[in-house]
PyMOL Python script that loads the backbone (N, CA, C, O; Angstrom):
from pymol import cmd

cmd.read_pdbstr("""\
ATOM      1  N   MET A   1      10.665  24.583  41.688  1.00  0.00           N
ATOM      2  CA  MET A   1      10.103  23.359  42.239  1.00  0.00           C
ATOM      3  C   MET A   1       8.616  23.286  41.870  1.00  0.00           C
ATOM      4  O   MET A   1       7.845  24.194  42.179  1.00  0.00           O
ATOM      5  N   ALA A   2       8.236  22.219  41.222  1.00  0.00           N
ATOM      6  CA  ALA A   2       6.841  22.045  40.809  1.00  0.00           C
ATOM      7  C   ALA A   2       5.972  21.770  42.037  1.00  0.00           C
ATOM      8  O   ALA A   2       6.366  21.054  42.958  1.00  0.00           O
ATOM      9  N   LYS A   3       4.812  22.347  42.018  1.00  0.00           N
ATOM     10  CA  LYS A   3       3.859  22.161  43.115  1.00  0.00           C
ATOM     11  C   LYS A   3       2.704  21.304  42.602  1.00  0.00           C
ATOM     12  O   LYS A   3       2.318  21.389  41.436  1.00  0.00           O
ATOM     13  N   ASP A   4       2.169  20.490  43.483  1.00  0.00           N
ATOM     14  CA  ASP A   4       0.979  19.740  43.108  1.00  0.00           C
ATOM     15  C   ASP A   4      -0.198  20.217  43.947  1.00  0.00           C
ATOM     16  O   ASP A   4      -0.048  21.060  44.832  1.00  0.00           O
ATOM     17  N   SER A   5      -1.344  19.678  43.663  1.00  0.00           N
ATOM     18  CA  SER A   5      -2.582  20.085  44.311  1.00  0.00           C
ATOM     19  C   SER A   5      -2.502  19.948  45.833  1.00  0.00           C
ATOM     20  O   SER A   5      -2.930  20.846  46.559  1.00  0.00           O
ATOM     21  N   GLU A   6      -1.965  18.850  46.309  1.00  0.00           N
ATOM     22  CA  GLU A   6      -1.891  18.614  47.750  1.00  0.00           C
ATOM     23  C   GLU A   6      -0.963  19.615  48.434  1.00  0.00           C
ATOM     24  O   GLU A   6      -1.281  20.112  49.514  1.00  0.00           O
ATOM     25  N   GLN A   7       0.174  19.916  47.819  1.00  0.00           N
ATOM     26  CA  GLN A   7       1.099  20.894  48.397  1.00  0.00           C
ATOM     27  C   GLN A   7       0.449  22.267  48.477  1.00  0.00           C
ATOM     28  O   GLN A   7       0.572  22.962  49.485  1.00  0.00           O
ATOM     29  N   ILE A   8      -0.241  22.652  47.415  1.00  0.00           N
ATOM     30  CA  ILE A   8      -0.909  23.956  47.388  1.00  0.00           C
ATOM     31  C   ILE A   8      -1.994  24.013  48.450  1.00  0.00           C
ATOM     32  O   ILE A   8      -2.091  24.999  49.181  1.00  0.00           O
ATOM     33  N   ARG A   9      -2.812  22.970  48.546  1.00  0.00           N
ATOM     34  CA  ARG A   9      -3.883  22.924  49.541  1.00  0.00           C
ATOM     35  C   ARG A   9      -3.315  23.021  50.963  1.00  0.00           C
ATOM     36  O   ARG A   9      -3.882  23.703  51.817  1.00  0.00           O
ATOM     37  N   THR A  10      -2.205  22.341  51.208  1.00  0.00           N
ATOM     38  CA  THR A  10      -1.561  22.389  52.522  1.00  0.00           C
ATOM     39  C   THR A  10      -1.121  23.806  52.864  1.00  0.00           C
ATOM     40  O   THR A  10      -1.338  24.268  53.984  1.00  0.00           O
ATOM     41  N   VAL A  11      -0.510  24.493  51.915  1.00  0.00           N
ATOM     42  CA  VAL A  11      -0.065  25.872  52.142  1.00  0.00           C
ATOM     43  C   VAL A  11      -1.268  26.781  52.364  1.00  0.00           C
ATOM     44  O   VAL A  11      -1.251  27.614  53.270  1.00  0.00           O
ATOM     45  N   LEU A  12      -2.306  26.633  51.554  1.00  0.00           N
ATOM     46  CA  LEU A  12      -3.504  27.460  51.707  1.00  0.00           C
ATOM     47  C   LEU A  12      -4.089  27.316  53.105  1.00  0.00           C
ATOM     48  O   LEU A  12      -4.400  28.315  53.754  1.00  0.00           O
ATOM     49  N   LYS A  13      -4.240  26.090  53.569  1.00  0.00           N
ATOM     50  CA  LYS A  13      -4.823  25.855  54.893  1.00  0.00           C
ATOM     51  C   LYS A  13      -3.907  26.333  56.013  1.00  0.00           C
ATOM     52  O   LYS A  13      -4.375  26.892  57.005  1.00  0.00           O
ATOM     53  N   ARG A  14      -2.610  26.117  55.859  1.00  0.00           N
ATOM     54  CA  ARG A  14      -1.680  26.554  56.895  1.00  0.00           C
ATOM     55  C   ARG A  14      -1.723  28.080  57.037  1.00  0.00           C
ATOM     56  O   ARG A  14      -1.758  28.603  58.151  1.00  0.00           O
ATOM     57  N   GLU A  15      -1.721  28.780  55.918  1.00  0.00           N
ATOM     58  CA  GLU A  15      -1.736  30.242  55.975  1.00  0.00           C
ATOM     59  C   GLU A  15      -3.086  30.772  56.458  1.00  0.00           C
ATOM     60  O   GLU A  15      -3.143  31.800  57.133  1.00  0.00           O
ATOM     61  N   LEU A  16      -4.167  30.079  56.118  1.00  0.00           N
ATOM     62  CA  LEU A  16      -5.472  30.468  56.667  1.00  0.00           C
ATOM     63  C   LEU A  16      -5.482  30.282  58.177  1.00  0.00           C
ATOM     64  O   LEU A  16      -6.043  31.098  58.908  1.00  0.00           O
ATOM     65  N   GLY A  17      -4.868  29.217  58.630  1.00  0.00           N
ATOM     66  CA  GLY A  17      -4.768  28.970  60.069  1.00  0.00           C
ATOM     67  C   GLY A  17      -3.981  30.048  60.786  1.00  0.00           C
ATOM     68  O   GLY A  17      -4.257  30.357  61.945  1.00  0.00           O
ATOM     69  N   ASN A  18      -3.004  30.621  60.105  1.00  0.00           N
ATOM     70  CA  ASN A  18      -2.236  31.714  60.697  1.00  0.00           C
ATOM     71  C   ASN A  18      -3.079  32.987  60.802  1.00  0.00           C
ATOM     72  O   ASN A  18      -2.912  33.767  61.739  1.00  0.00           O
ATOM     73  N   ILE A  19      -3.964  33.192  59.860  1.00  0.00           N
ATOM     74  CA  ILE A  19      -4.821  34.378  59.835  1.00  0.00           C
ATOM     75  C   ILE A  19      -6.024  34.203  60.773  1.00  0.00           C
ATOM     76  O   ILE A  19      -6.426  35.138  61.466  1.00  0.00           O
ATOM     77  N   ALA A  20      -6.585  32.996  60.781  1.00  0.00           N
ATOM     78  CA  ALA A  20      -7.773  32.713  61.603  1.00  0.00           C
ATOM     79  C   ALA A  20      -7.512  31.456  62.434  1.00  0.00           C
ATOM     80  O   ALA A  20      -8.046  30.391  62.123  1.00  0.00           O
ATOM     81  N   PRO A  21      -6.698  31.567  63.483  1.00  0.00           N
ATOM     82  CA  PRO A  21      -6.300  30.384  64.257  1.00  0.00           C
ATOM     83  C   PRO A  21      -7.453  29.655  64.940  1.00  0.00           C
ATOM     84  O   PRO A  21      -7.332  28.472  65.258  1.00  0.00           O
ATOM     85  N   GLU A  22      -8.558  30.339  65.168  1.00  0.00           N
ATOM     86  CA  GLU A  22      -9.704  29.709  65.825  1.00  0.00           C
ATOM     87  C   GLU A  22     -10.556  28.879  64.861  1.00  0.00           C
ATOM     88  O   GLU A  22     -11.444  28.145  65.294  1.00  0.00           O
ATOM     89  N   ALA A  23     -10.287  28.993  63.561  1.00  0.00           N
ATOM     90  CA  ALA A  23     -11.116  28.321  62.549  1.00  0.00           C
ATOM     91  C   ALA A  23     -10.833  26.820  62.496  1.00  0.00           C
ATOM     92  O   ALA A  23      -9.696  26.376  62.655  1.00  0.00           O
ATOM     93  N   ASP A  24     -11.892  26.063  62.270  1.00  0.00           N
ATOM     94  CA  ASP A  24     -11.759  24.623  62.046  1.00  0.00           C
ATOM     95  C   ASP A  24     -11.676  24.420  60.531  1.00  0.00           C
ATOM     96  O   ASP A  24     -12.697  24.299  59.856  1.00  0.00           O
ATOM     97  N   LEU A  25     -10.475  24.385  60.020  1.00  0.00           N
ATOM     98  CA  LEU A  25     -10.270  24.322  58.572  1.00  0.00           C
ATOM     99  C   LEU A  25     -10.633  22.964  57.980  1.00  0.00           C
ATOM    100  O   LEU A  25     -10.849  22.847  56.774  1.00  0.00           O
ATOM    101  N   ASP A  26     -10.700  21.936  58.828  1.00  0.00           N
ATOM    102  CA  ASP A  26     -11.081  20.615  58.334  1.00  0.00           C
ATOM    103  C   ASP A  26     -12.554  20.561  57.951  1.00  0.00           C
ATOM    104  O   ASP A  26     -12.953  19.721  57.145  1.00  0.00           O
ATOM    105  N   THR A  27     -13.365  21.448  58.519  1.00  0.00           N
ATOM    106  CA  THR A  27     -14.793  21.450  58.186  1.00  0.00           C
ATOM    107  C   THR A  27     -15.177  22.596  57.266  1.00  0.00           C
ATOM    108  O   THR A  27     -16.346  22.737  56.908  1.00  0.00           O
ATOM    109  N   LEU A  28     -14.206  23.418  56.878  1.00  0.00           N
ATOM    110  CA  LEU A  28     -14.468  24.546  55.992  1.00  0.00           C
ATOM    111  C   LEU A  28     -14.862  24.050  54.609  1.00  0.00           C
ATOM    112  O   LEU A  28     -14.143  23.257  54.001  1.00  0.00           O
ATOM    113  N   ASP A  29     -15.993  24.512  54.116  1.00  0.00           N
ATOM    114  CA  ASP A  29     -16.457  24.187  52.772  1.00  0.00           C
ATOM    115  C   ASP A  29     -15.486  24.805  51.772  1.00  0.00           C
ATOM    116  O   ASP A  29     -15.295  26.021  51.773  1.00  0.00           O
ATOM    117  N   SER A  30     -14.872  23.992  50.923  1.00  0.00           N
ATOM    118  CA  SER A  30     -13.847  24.490  50.006  1.00  0.00           C
ATOM    119  C   SER A  30     -14.396  25.460  48.960  1.00  0.00           C
ATOM    120  O   SER A  30     -13.628  26.174  48.314  1.00  0.00           O
ATOM    121  N   SER A  31     -15.715  25.490  48.791  1.00  0.00           N
ATOM    122  CA  SER A  31     -16.302  26.421  47.826  1.00  0.00           C
ATOM    123  C   SER A  31     -16.862  27.676  48.503  1.00  0.00           C
ATOM    124  O   SER A  31     -17.402  28.559  47.836  1.00  0.00           O
ATOM    125  N   ALA A  32     -16.729  27.748  49.823  1.00  0.00           N
ATOM    126  CA  ALA A  32     -17.236  28.902  50.574  1.00  0.00           C
ATOM    127  C   ALA A  32     -16.234  30.053  50.519  1.00  0.00           C
ATOM    128  O   ALA A  32     -15.022  29.839  50.484  1.00  0.00           O
ATOM    129  N   ASP A  33     -16.756  31.259  50.511  1.00  0.00           N
ATOM    130  CA  ASP A  33     -15.922  32.454  50.534  1.00  0.00           C
ATOM    131  C   ASP A  33     -15.272  32.551  51.917  1.00  0.00           C
ATOM    132  O   ASP A  33     -15.965  32.682  52.926  1.00  0.00           O
ATOM    133  N   ILE A  34     -13.961  32.488  51.957  1.00  0.00           N
ATOM    134  CA  ILE A  34     -13.266  32.475  53.242  1.00  0.00           C
ATOM    135  C   ILE A  34     -13.466  33.771  54.017  1.00  0.00           C
ATOM    136  O   ILE A  34     -13.396  33.772  55.246  1.00  0.00           O
ATOM    137  N   ARG A  35     -13.713  34.869  53.317  1.00  0.00           N
ATOM    138  CA  ARG A  35     -13.931  36.141  54.009  1.00  0.00           C
ATOM    139  C   ARG A  35     -15.178  36.061  54.878  1.00  0.00           C
ATOM    140  O   ARG A  35     -15.191  36.538  56.013  1.00  0.00           O
ATOM    141  N   GLU A  36     -16.222  35.453  54.332  1.00  0.00           N
ATOM    142  CA  GLU A  36     -17.473  35.320  55.073  1.00  0.00           C
ATOM    143  C   GLU A  36     -17.411  34.193  56.094  1.00  0.00           C
ATOM    144  O   GLU A  36     -17.820  34.366  57.242  1.00  0.00           O
ATOM    145  N   GLU A  37     -16.904  33.055  55.680  1.00  0.00           N
ATOM    146  CA  GLU A  37     -16.878  31.882  56.557  1.00  0.00           C
ATOM    147  C   GLU A  37     -15.982  32.075  57.783  1.00  0.00           C
ATOM    148  O   GLU A  37     -16.296  31.598  58.874  1.00  0.00           O
ATOM    149  N   LEU A  38     -14.874  32.774  57.592  1.00  0.00           N
ATOM    150  CA  LEU A  38     -13.916  32.942  58.687  1.00  0.00           C
ATOM    151  C   LEU A  38     -13.946  34.351  59.276  1.00  0.00           C
ATOM    152  O   LEU A  38     -13.171  34.679  60.175  1.00  0.00           O
ATOM    153  N   ASP A  39     -14.847  35.170  58.759  1.00  0.00           N
ATOM    154  CA  ASP A  39     -15.021  36.545  59.223  1.00  0.00           C
ATOM    155  C   ASP A  39     -13.691  37.305  59.223  1.00  0.00           C
ATOM    156  O   ASP A  39     -13.284  37.882  60.231  1.00  0.00           O
ATOM    157  N   ILE A  40     -13.024  37.288  58.056  1.00  0.00           N
ATOM    158  CA  ILE A  40     -11.776  38.031  57.925  1.00  0.00           C
ATOM    159  C   ILE A  40     -12.016  39.262  57.062  1.00  0.00           C
ATOM    160  O   ILE A  40     -12.852  39.260  56.159  1.00  0.00           O
ATOM    161  N   ASP A  41     -11.266  40.306  57.361  1.00  0.00           N
ATOM    162  CA  ASP A  41     -11.432  41.549  56.615  1.00  0.00           C
ATOM    163  C   ASP A  41     -10.467  41.597  55.431  1.00  0.00           C
ATOM    164  O   ASP A  41      -9.689  40.668  55.212  1.00  0.00           O
ATOM    165  N   SER A  42     -10.528  42.678  54.683  1.00  0.00           N
ATOM    166  CA  SER A  42      -9.713  42.784  53.468  1.00  0.00           C
ATOM    167  C   SER A  42      -8.216  42.813  53.796  1.00  0.00           C
ATOM    168  O   SER A  42      -7.403  42.299  53.027  1.00  0.00           O
ATOM    169  N   PHE A  43      -7.854  43.407  54.924  1.00  0.00           N
ATOM    170  CA  PHE A  43      -6.449  43.427  55.328  1.00  0.00           C
ATOM    171  C   PHE A  43      -5.951  42.003  55.586  1.00  0.00           C
ATOM    172  O   PHE A  43      -4.865  41.630  55.144  1.00  0.00           O
ATOM    173  N   ASP A  44      -6.750  41.214  56.303  1.00  0.00           N
ATOM    174  CA  ASP A  44      -6.376  39.817  56.562  1.00  0.00           C
ATOM    175  C   ASP A  44      -6.298  39.020  55.266  1.00  0.00           C
ATOM    176  O   ASP A  44      -5.427  38.163  55.116  1.00  0.00           O
ATOM    177  N   LEU A  45      -7.194  39.293  54.338  1.00  0.00           N
ATOM    178  CA  LEU A  45      -7.164  38.590  53.053  1.00  0.00           C
ATOM    179  C   LEU A  45      -5.859  38.885  52.320  1.00  0.00           C
ATOM    180  O   LEU A  45      -5.239  37.974  51.772  1.00  0.00           O
ATOM    181  N   VAL A  46      -5.442  40.135  52.306  1.00  0.00           N
ATOM    182  CA  VAL A  46      -4.188  40.500  51.638  1.00  0.00           C
ATOM    183  C   VAL A  46      -3.004  39.844  52.348  1.00  0.00           C
ATOM    184  O   VAL A  46      -2.085  39.356  51.690  1.00  0.00           O
ATOM    185  N   ARG A  47      -3.016  39.826  53.673  1.00  0.00           N
ATOM    186  CA  ARG A  47      -1.951  39.141  54.429  1.00  0.00           C
ATOM    187  C   ARG A  47      -1.896  37.658  54.067  1.00  0.00           C
ATOM    188  O   ARG A  47      -0.817  37.095  53.886  1.00  0.00           O
ATOM    189  N   TYR A  48      -3.059  37.037  53.965  1.00  0.00           N
ATOM    190  CA  TYR A  48      -3.165  35.619  53.594  1.00  0.00           C
ATOM    191  C   TYR A  48      -2.588  35.387  52.197  1.00  0.00           C
ATOM    192  O   TYR A  48      -1.764  34.492  52.005  1.00  0.00           O
ATOM    193  N   ILE A  49      -3.014  36.180  51.238  1.00  0.00           N
ATOM    194  CA  ILE A  49      -2.555  36.011  49.856  1.00  0.00           C
ATOM    195  C   ILE A  49      -1.055  36.242  49.756  1.00  0.00           C
ATOM    196  O   ILE A  49      -0.356  35.499  49.067  1.00  0.00           O
ATOM    197  N   THR A  50      -0.560  37.260  50.433  1.00  0.00           N
ATOM    198  CA  THR A  50       0.874  37.545  50.424  1.00  0.00           C
ATOM    199  C   THR A  50       1.666  36.375  50.992  1.00  0.00           C
ATOM    200  O   THR A  50       2.690  35.986  50.432  1.00  0.00           O
ATOM    201  N   ALA A  51       1.197  35.818  52.095  1.00  0.00           N
ATOM    202  CA  ALA A  51       1.879  34.686  52.720  1.00  0.00           C
ATOM    203  C   ALA A  51       1.870  33.458  51.816  1.00  0.00           C
ATOM    204  O   ALA A  51       2.880  32.765  51.695  1.00  0.00           O
ATOM    205  N   VAL A  52       0.729  33.190  51.181  1.00  0.00           N
ATOM    206  CA  VAL A  52       0.630  32.043  50.260  1.00  0.00           C
ATOM    207  C   VAL A  52       1.604  32.232  49.098  1.00  0.00           C
ATOM    208  O   VAL A  52       2.324  31.304  48.727  1.00  0.00           O
ATOM    209  N   CYS A  53       1.623  33.425  48.532  1.00  0.00           N
ATOM    210  CA  CYS A  53       2.514  33.697  47.401  1.00  0.00           C
ATOM    211  C   CYS A  53       3.980  33.533  47.794  1.00  0.00           C
ATOM    212  O   CYS A  53       4.766  32.955  47.044  1.00  0.00           O
ATOM    213  N   GLU A  54       4.343  34.038  48.957  1.00  0.00           N
ATOM    214  CA  GLU A  54       5.722  33.897  49.421  1.00  0.00           C
ATOM    215  C   GLU A  54       6.086  32.436  49.633  1.00  0.00           C
ATOM    216  O   GLU A  54       7.157  31.986  49.225  1.00  0.00           O
ATOM    217  N   GLU A  55       5.191  31.704  50.270  1.00  0.00           N
ATOM    218  CA  GLU A  55       5.458  30.289  50.565  1.00  0.00           C
ATOM    219  C   GLU A  55       5.613  29.468  49.285  1.00  0.00           C
ATOM    220  O   GLU A  55       6.460  28.578  49.207  1.00  0.00           O
ATOM    221  N   LEU A  56       4.788  29.774  48.287  1.00  0.00           N
ATOM    222  CA  LEU A  56       4.810  29.005  47.040  1.00  0.00           C
ATOM    223  C   LEU A  56       5.763  29.580  46.002  1.00  0.00           C
ATOM    224  O   LEU A  56       6.002  28.957  44.968  1.00  0.00           O
ATOM    225  N   GLY A  57       6.308  30.760  46.267  1.00  0.00           N
ATOM    226  CA  GLY A  57       7.208  31.386  45.306  1.00  0.00           C
ATOM    227  C   GLY A  57       6.491  31.813  44.039  1.00  0.00           C
ATOM    228  O   GLY A  57       7.028  31.696  42.937  1.00  0.00           O
ATOM    229  N   MET A  58       5.272  32.311  44.206  1.00  0.00           N
ATOM    230  CA  MET A  58       4.451  32.719  43.066  1.00  0.00           C
ATOM    231  C   MET A  58       4.066  34.183  43.216  1.00  0.00           C
ATOM    232  O   MET A  58       4.111  34.748  44.309  1.00  0.00           O
ATOM    233  N   ASP A  59       3.690  34.779  42.102  1.00  0.00           N
ATOM    234  CA  ASP A  59       3.226  36.159  42.119  1.00  0.00           C
ATOM    235  C   ASP A  59       1.798  36.187  41.573  1.00  0.00           C
ATOM    236  O   ASP A  59       1.547  35.757  40.448  1.00  0.00           O
ATOM    237  N   VAL A  60       0.878  36.690  42.373  1.00  0.00           N
ATOM    238  CA  VAL A  60      -0.525  36.809  41.956  1.00  0.00           C
ATOM    239  C   VAL A  60      -0.825  38.299  41.798  1.00  0.00           C
ATOM    240  O   VAL A  60      -0.713  39.058  42.761  1.00  0.00           O
ATOM    241  N   PRO A  61      -1.201  38.720  40.597  1.00  0.00           N
ATOM    242  CA  PRO A  61      -1.550  40.130  40.407  1.00  0.00           C
ATOM    243  C   PRO A  61      -2.766  40.504  41.251  1.00  0.00           C
ATOM    244  O   PRO A  61      -3.659  39.685  41.468  1.00  0.00           O
ATOM    245  N   GLU A  62      -2.790  41.742  41.722  1.00  0.00           N
ATOM    246  CA  GLU A  62      -3.864  42.182  42.601  1.00  0.00           C
ATOM    247  C   GLU A  62      -5.241  41.987  41.981  1.00  0.00           C
ATOM    248  O   GLU A  62      -6.198  41.679  42.691  1.00  0.00           O
ATOM    249  N   GLN A  63      -5.355  42.160  40.680  1.00  0.00           N
ATOM    250  CA  GLN A  63      -6.660  41.999  40.036  1.00  0.00           C
ATOM    251  C   GLN A  63      -7.148  40.546  40.078  1.00  0.00           C
ATOM    252  O   GLN A  63      -8.320  40.283  39.810  1.00  0.00           O
ATOM    253  N   ASP A  64      -6.268  39.611  40.408  1.00  0.00           N
ATOM    254  CA  ASP A  64      -6.651  38.195  40.496  1.00  0.00           C
ATOM    255  C   ASP A  64      -6.883  37.734  41.931  1.00  0.00           C
ATOM    256  O   ASP A  64      -7.136  36.550  42.153  1.00  0.00           O
ATOM    257  N   TYR A  65      -6.806  38.628  42.903  1.00  0.00           N
ATOM    258  CA  TYR A  65      -6.999  38.234  44.303  1.00  0.00           C
ATOM    259  C   TYR A  65      -8.350  37.555  44.516  1.00  0.00           C
ATOM    260  O   TYR A  65      -8.476  36.692  45.385  1.00  0.00           O
ATOM    261  N   ILE A  66      -9.348  37.930  43.743  1.00  0.00           N
ATOM    262  CA  ILE A  66     -10.678  37.306  43.861  1.00  0.00           C
ATOM    263  C   ILE A  66     -10.593  35.791  43.660  1.00  0.00           C
ATOM    264  O   ILE A  66     -11.420  35.046  44.187  1.00  0.00           O
ATOM    265  N   GLU A  67      -9.607  35.343  42.909  1.00  0.00           N
ATOM    266  CA  GLU A  67      -9.435  33.911  42.645  1.00  0.00           C
ATOM    267  C   GLU A  67      -8.998  33.138  43.890  1.00  0.00           C
ATOM    268  O   GLU A  67      -9.058  31.909  43.915  1.00  0.00           O
ATOM    269  N   LEU A  68      -8.562  33.858  44.911  1.00  0.00           N
ATOM    270  CA  LEU A  68      -8.083  33.193  46.123  1.00  0.00           C
ATOM    271  C   LEU A  68      -9.045  33.342  47.293  1.00  0.00           C
ATOM    272  O   LEU A  68      -8.645  33.201  48.448  1.00  0.00           O
ATOM    273  N   THR A  69     -10.304  33.626  47.001  1.00  0.00           N
ATOM    274  CA  THR A  69     -11.279  33.831  48.074  1.00  0.00           C
ATOM    275  C   THR A  69     -12.006  32.557  48.490  1.00  0.00           C
ATOM    276  O   THR A  69     -12.751  32.566  49.470  1.00  0.00           O
ATOM    277  N   THR A  70     -11.805  31.475  47.769  1.00  0.00           N
ATOM    278  CA  THR A  70     -12.276  30.165  48.230  1.00  0.00           C
ATOM    279  C   THR A  70     -11.100  29.201  48.079  1.00  0.00           C
ATOM    280  O   THR A  70     -10.224  29.416  47.241  1.00  0.00           O
ATOM    281  N   LEU A  71     -11.079  28.158  48.875  1.00  0.00           N
ATOM    282  CA  LEU A  71      -9.993  27.183  48.759  1.00  0.00           C
ATOM    283  C   LEU A  71     -10.004  26.508  47.396  1.00  0.00           C
ATOM    284  O   LEU A  71      -8.953  26.283  46.795  1.00  0.00           O
ATOM    285  N   GLU A  72     -11.182  26.192  46.920  1.00  0.00           N
ATOM    286  CA  GLU A  72     -11.330  25.515  45.639  1.00  0.00           C
ATOM    287  C   GLU A  72     -10.788  26.376  44.488  1.00  0.00           C
ATOM    288  O   GLU A  72      -9.988  25.911  43.675  1.00  0.00           O
ATOM    289  N   ARG A  73     -11.234  27.627  44.434  1.00  0.00           N
ATOM    290  CA  ARG A  73     -10.782  28.534  43.374  1.00  0.00           C
ATOM    291  C   ARG A  73      -9.292  28.812  43.502  1.00  0.00           C
ATOM    292  O   ARG A  73      -8.583  28.869  42.498  1.00  0.00           O
ATOM    293  N   ALA A  74      -8.816  28.984  44.723  1.00  0.00           N
ATOM    294  CA  ALA A  74      -7.398  29.273  44.942  1.00  0.00           C
ATOM    295  C   ALA A  74      -6.527  28.122  44.440  1.00  0.00           C
ATOM    296  O   ALA A  74      -5.528  28.342  43.755  1.00  0.00           O
ATOM    297  N   GLU A  75      -6.909  26.919  44.780  1.00  0.00           N
ATOM    298  CA  GLU A  75      -6.139  25.759  44.361  1.00  0.00           C
ATOM    299  C   GLU A  75      -6.109  25.665  42.834  1.00  0.00           C
ATOM    300  O   GLU A  75      -5.044  25.473  42.247  1.00  0.00           O
ATOM    301  N   THR A  76      -7.248  25.795  42.202  1.00  0.00           N
ATOM    302  CA  THR A  76      -7.342  25.734  40.737  1.00  0.00           C
ATOM    303  C   THR A  76      -6.499  26.831  40.093  1.00  0.00           C
ATOM    304  O   THR A  76      -5.746  26.573  39.155  1.00  0.00           O
ATOM    305  N   TYR A  77      -6.630  28.045  40.599  1.00  0.00           N
ATOM    306  CA  TYR A  77      -5.894  29.179  40.046  1.00  0.00           C
ATOM    307  C   TYR A  77      -4.377  28.977  40.204  1.00  0.00           C
ATOM    308  O   TYR A  77      -3.621  29.152  39.249  1.00  0.00           O
ATOM    309  N   LEU A  78      -3.948  28.612  41.405  1.00  0.00           N
ATOM    310  CA  LEU A  78      -2.516  28.470  41.660  1.00  0.00           C
ATOM    311  C   LEU A  78      -1.909  27.312  40.876  1.00  0.00           C
ATOM    312  O   LEU A  78      -0.744  27.381  40.483  1.00  0.00           O
ATOM    313  N   LEU A  79      -2.664  26.269  40.649  1.00  0.00           N
ATOM    314  CA  LEU A  79      -2.165  25.151  39.824  1.00  0.00           C
ATOM    315  C   LEU A  79      -1.884  25.598  38.402  1.00  0.00           C
ATOM    316  O   LEU A  79      -0.993  25.058  37.747  1.00  0.00           O
ATOM    317  N   LYS A  80      -2.633  26.577  37.917  1.00  0.00           N
ATOM    318  CA  LYS A  80      -2.396  27.107  36.567  1.00  0.00           C
ATOM    319  C   LYS A  80      -1.087  27.881  36.491  1.00  0.00           C
ATOM    320  O   LYS A  80      -0.513  28.020  35.411  1.00  0.00           O
ATOM    321  N   LEU A  81      -0.610  28.386  37.625  1.00  0.00           N
ATOM    322  CA  LEU A  81       0.620  29.180  37.640  1.00  0.00           C
ATOM    323  C   LEU A  81       1.888  28.341  37.720  1.00  0.00           C
ATOM    324  O   LEU A  81       2.986  28.849  37.490  1.00  0.00           O
ATOM    325  N   VAL A  82       1.746  27.069  38.041  1.00  0.00           N
ATOM    326  CA  VAL A  82       2.951  26.224  38.171  1.00  0.00           C
ATOM    327  C   VAL A  82       3.365  25.643  36.844  1.00  0.00           C
ATOM    328  O   VAL A  82       4.353  24.912  36.772  1.00  0.00           O
TER     329      VAL A  82
END
""", "prot")
cmd.dss("prot")
cmd.show_as("cartoon", "prot")
cmd.util.cbc("prot")
cmd.orient("prot")
């Protein structure tokens, strides 16, 4: 199933909400590092990436996890995989 930008963004935000339920994702700067902005640790980041990959049916190599540290970069990177 082909994914578009809006579908990917929806999954990214939903999974971030699961990791950081107190966060206001509507005001999150899409170019901000989510680790810093949402005060999540490396374990939470891996949980987030794993959940996004499962939801989208994609595989992101560990060396590319840095590409998913901002919403903007994550969306761009994941669109390249579809």
